[in-house]
Residue, then its C-alpha position, 0 to 999 in steps of 0.5 A: m634376504t641375504h646372509n653374510k656367513g656360511f651356516v649349517l642347518w642339521f636335520t636329525g630325526l627318525s626315518g619318515a619324520g619329514k627331514t628330507t621334505l622339510a629340507t627340500a622346502l626350506a632349500a627352495d625358500l632360501a634360494k628364492r631369498g637369494v641365499k646360496v644353499e646346498l642340500l645334503d640328503g642322507d640317502e643321496v650321500r649314502t649312494n654317492l659319498s658313502k657307498g659301501l658303508g653299512f649300518s653298524k655304529e662305526d659305519r653310521d658315524t663315518n657317514i655322519r662325519r663325511i656329511g659334516y666334513v662336506s658341510r664344513l667346507l661349504a659353510r666356510n666358503n659362505v654357503g648355507v648348508i642343509a643336511a638331512a640325515i638320521s644321525p642317530y648318535r648324539a656324540v658324533r652330532n656334537e663332534v660335527r657341531r664343534s668342527i663347524e663352529a670352529e670355522g666360525a660358521a653357525f650350526i643349527e640343529v633341527f630335531a624332526k620329532c614324530p611319534i613312532e606310531v605315526l611314523a609306522e602309519r606313514d611308512v608305505k614300505d612297511l619298514y617299521k612293521k618289518a623292523m618291529a617283527g624282527e625282519i629288519k636288523e639295525f633299524t633306527g628307533v626299533s632295533d637300533p638306538y636313536e639318541e634325541p638331541l638334548a638342546p636342539e635350536v629348533i624342534v619341529e613336530t611333524d605330526s602336528e605342524t604343517i610344512a609351512e609352520s615348521t619351515r617358519k620356525i626354522l626361518d625365525e631361528l635364522e633371523r634370530k641369529n642374524i644369519l638372515s636379515i628380517e628385511g623383506r620378510s613377508g610372513n605367510s606367503q601364498d606359497e607357504m599357505a598352499v603347502e598342506n600338512v603332508f610329510e613324506a617318508a623322508 
């Protein structure tokens, strides 16, 4: 499978919902199909591109705009971009969408949906429990807002789907939008079948 134009797959969702896990699996899958792809992970961006930013709304928006800017530059040079960041505020996500679509690249919002009770159970660092106890301030979904997408292109329900099922939904959307050709599609590959339903705190 190949693609002709750049595109941006934008993963949004609460901490631990599986964004990084899915994005990493998808990047590997696309690379195998010959797609030139770059993965922008929220934690890595904060360490490098957004070092020094805090977690106020202004700083969060600045972080997302920076990821959006890099995504736009890559996409207009025919690179497939996978961005995985909580990106809690709807307005700035839509702002990033408009800037990328203005360059002629596709923007596909992927909502990693998972109940907060499940996220708290998955959380090996007990961040949710600490946030609920008031020990962590500005924690998205607990003491800070998270605005769910109103009309995402793809919803993956990571509490009930395997990684393979979720990535298949996203690949189907890429094919539906003619970003990937359907030629050579193999259905459930052995690699996909081997992936268990294990979403990390990502």
